[in-house]
C-alpha positions as CSV (number, residue, x, y, z in Angstrom):
1,M,9.3,-26.4,4.6
2,N,7.4,-23.4,3.8
3,P,3.4,-24.0,5.4
4,F,2.4,-21.1,2.8
5,T,3.6,-23.9,-0.2
6,E,2.2,-26.5,1.7
7,R,-0.9,-25.5,2.6
8,Q,-2.0,-23.3,0.3
9,G,-0.4,-25.0,-2.7
10,G,1.3,-21.4,-3.9
11,E,4.9,-20.4,-3.5
12,V,6.6,-16.7,-2.7
13,V,8.6,-15.7,-5.7
14,E,9.6,-12.3,-4.1
15,L,9.3,-10.8,-0.8
16,N,10.1,-7.4,0.7
17,V,9.6,-6.5,3.5
18,Q,9.2,-2.3,4.7
19,V,9.0,-0.8,8.5
20,D,5.4,-0.3,8.0
21,H,4.3,-2.7,5.0
22,M,5.6,-5.5,3.1
23,H,5.6,-6.2,-0.6
24,V,4.7,-9.5,-1.7
25,L,4.5,-11.5,-5.2
26,A,3.2,-14.9,-4.9
27,L,1.7,-17.6,-7.0
28,I,-1.5,-19.0,-5.6
29,R,-3.7,-21.9,-7.0
30,P,-7.1,-20.2,-8.8
31,K,-9.1,-22.0,-6.6
32,V,-7.6,-20.0,-3.5
33,A,-9.8,-17.1,-2.1
34,V,-6.9,-14.4,-1.6
35,S,-8.9,-12.7,1.0
36,D,-8.0,-16.4,3.1
37,L,-4.3,-16.5,2.2
38,V,-3.7,-13.0,3.0
39,G,-6.3,-13.6,6.3
40,A,-3.9,-16.4,6.5
41,V,-0.6,-15.1,6.6
42,K,-1.4,-12.0,8.8
43,G,-2.9,-13.8,11.5
44,R,0.1,-16.4,11.1
45,T,3.0,-13.3,11.1
46,A,0.8,-11.4,14.3
47,I,0.8,-14.5,16.3
48,R,4.6,-15.1,15.9
49,I,5.8,-11.5,16.2
50,L,3.4,-11.4,19.8
51,S,4.5,-14.0,21.0
52,K,8.2,-13.6,20.4
53,Y,8.0,-10.0,21.8
54,K,5.7,-9.8,24.4
55,K,6.0,-6.0,25.2
56,L,4.4,-5.1,21.9
57,K,0.8,-6.7,23.3
58,Q,0.7,-4.6,25.9
59,K,0.6,-1.2,24.0
60,P,-2.7,0.0,24.8
61,Y,-3.4,1.2,21.2
62,W,-2.9,-2.4,19.8
63,G,-5.5,-4.1,21.3
64,N,-4.8,-7.9,20.2
65,Y,-4.5,-6.4,16.8
66,F,-1.1,-6.1,15.4
67,R,-2.3,-5.2,11.5
68,T,-4.4,-3.4,10.0
69,R,-7.6,-4.7,7.9
70,G,-6.5,-3.7,4.2
71,Y,-4.2,-4.9,2.0
72,C,-3.6,-4.6,-1.8
73,V,-3.7,-6.9,-4.5
74,D,-3.4,-7.2,-8.3
75,A,-2.8,-10.3,-11.0
76,V,0.0,-9.9,-12.4
77,G,-0.1,-11.3,-16.4
78,L,2.4,-10.7,-19.1
79,D,4.6,-8.1,-16.7
80,E,5.5,-10.3,-14.1
81,E,9.2,-9.7,-14.4
82,K,8.4,-6.2,-14.1
83,V,6.4,-6.9,-11.0
84,R,9.4,-8.6,-9.3
85,R,11.5,-5.8,-9.9
86,Y,9.5,-3.4,-8.4
87,V,9.1,-5.8,-5.0
88,M,12.7,-6.4,-5.3
89,Y,13.5,-3.1,-5.0
90,Q,10.9,-1.0,-3.3
91,D,13.2,-0.6,-0.2
92,E,16.0,1.3,-2.3
93,K,12.7,3.3,-4.1
94,D,11.7,4.4,-0.4
95,R,15.6,5.4,0.7
96,E,15.6,7.2,-2.3
97,K,12.5,9.3,-1.3
98,S,13.6,10.0,2.2
């Protein structure tokens, strides 16, 4: 079961995790505040990663923080399929640039 779907009433449509960032295409209910959702996802993943890899927490420059405060959000309308393909193939595009 997906906590995102259960608690927030949303659905992750596409997910692509990069070394230093991630792309997510998600459907959420209109009443869900995007900032609350992003905060919950970032907080939950940080807790899970830092408890699994305890050495990461010992880095002096990280303190108790795992992620940066910022994020980028955009609403998707008629071009959902185009955005889905962008998210799906983003890692390939990054590799081509390197």
